C-alpha positions, -999 to +999 in steps of 0.1 A: +344+601+555+338+620+588+355+646+604+370+643+638+340+654+659+356+679+683+332+691+708+349+724+708+379+742+690+411+730+707+431+751+731+464+744+710+466+727+677+500+719+660+501+710+622+534+698+607+546+688+573+574+662+581+597+657+550+611+623+544+647+636+541+675+618+557+709+634+569+739+614+573+770+627+592+804+612+584+817+605+620+855+610+606+851+646+594+816+657+601+804+661+566+771+657+558+751+641+530+713+644+526+688+622+507+657+640+495+632+610+496+595+611+486+566+605+512+562+638+531+535+634+556+514+657+578+511+650+616+491+670+644+487+674+679+457+689+696+448+696+732+413+701+744+403+717+776+375+719+799+350+695+781+319+682+798+319+643+804+288+636+781+305+655+750+340+638+759+322+603+759+310+609+725+343+617+709+358+587+730+332+567+711+342+580+677+380+569+686+368+535+698+350+532+663+384+539+647+399+508+664+433+528+671+453+534+640+431+512+616+402+539+609+407+573+592+392+606+595+393+642+580+411+669+601+420+704+595+443+731+609+423+746+637+448+778+640+443+786+603+409+777+591+410+802+563+373+812+565+377+842+543+386+818+512+353+810+503+359+803+466+366+767+455+390+761+427+389+733+399+414+714+383+419+725+347+430+697+327+442+662+331+473+639+338+488+665+361+515+654+390+540+667+409+538+699+431+521+724+407+485+721+393+466+742+368+433+754+381+406+777+372+374+794+389+390+820+415+387+858+416+406+873+391+432+904+393+439+900+430+462+879+452+437+852+463+459+831+488+494+838+504+521+814+504+520+793+536+481+787+531+467+753+528+445+737+502+429+705+499+429+686+466+400+661+462+374+651+486+367+622+511+391+596+513+410+610+482+416+643+498+452+655+499+464+683+521+490+706+509+510+740+518+510+767+492+547+777+486+538+808+462+510+833+462+481+825+442+473+853+418+446+843+391+448+858+355+417+880+340+399+849+336+402+831+369+430+805+359+463+800+377+491+776+386+493+766+422+527+755+439+526+736+468+542+710+489+544+679+492+538+664+455+504+649+448+502+610+452+472+608+429+466+623+397+434+642+399+408+643+373+396+673+353+372+694+374+385+681+409+377+705+434+405+724+455+392+738+486+409+768+503+385+770+532+390+748+560+413+724+540+415+690+556+437+661+549+430+622+558+444+610+590+446+582+615+454+582+651+493+581+657+489+552+681+464+529+700+463+549+733+445+581+723+413+576+744+396+589+778+418+565+798+448+588+800+429+622+802+428+646+833+393+647+849+380+671+876+345+673+888+330+655+857+350+678+835+379+667+811+403+693+820+430+681+796+430+658+766+457+654+739+451+636+706+478+630+680+475+619+641+495+611+612+484+616+577+471+585+558+488+573+525 
């Protein structure tokens, strides 16, 4: 599965985890009731600026190949690429689900990643993007428990890789109107182009 082939880093990049909770307000007394449903998903919006037409056409061809929201691609948060986190973890054990995961192979005796960092569990079409809710502090032998949101949708196999560097998720276009037709042009340069996507599952 390919990453979205951006010609340059975006000017702006918003990555948001959207919980699937529902809030109901009683119109009689304004009391509230919340339903915590499963199915949180990631969405993103990026803005590209000052892209030469030739490079913009390559990206437009990739979007056309997706056939709107039909196709899928990999995408990571360009604001927080976490390039310093170069060590991959590996799932330790089978039949794990929920929002915790036992892993191994991380540098011991230090805080490897902070709460708020993102991780990618698995590869390709099976990749799942998560946000850490606790610091990652491996034990002396490199094992630790990861705590994150949202809960896993698939049970990962033993030794499945967990990536901290440029962690990506699987996305599709938010709608069928994401191509060059609506961008701003000036003198053969795409001055502004917004692309939106939503996580696939």
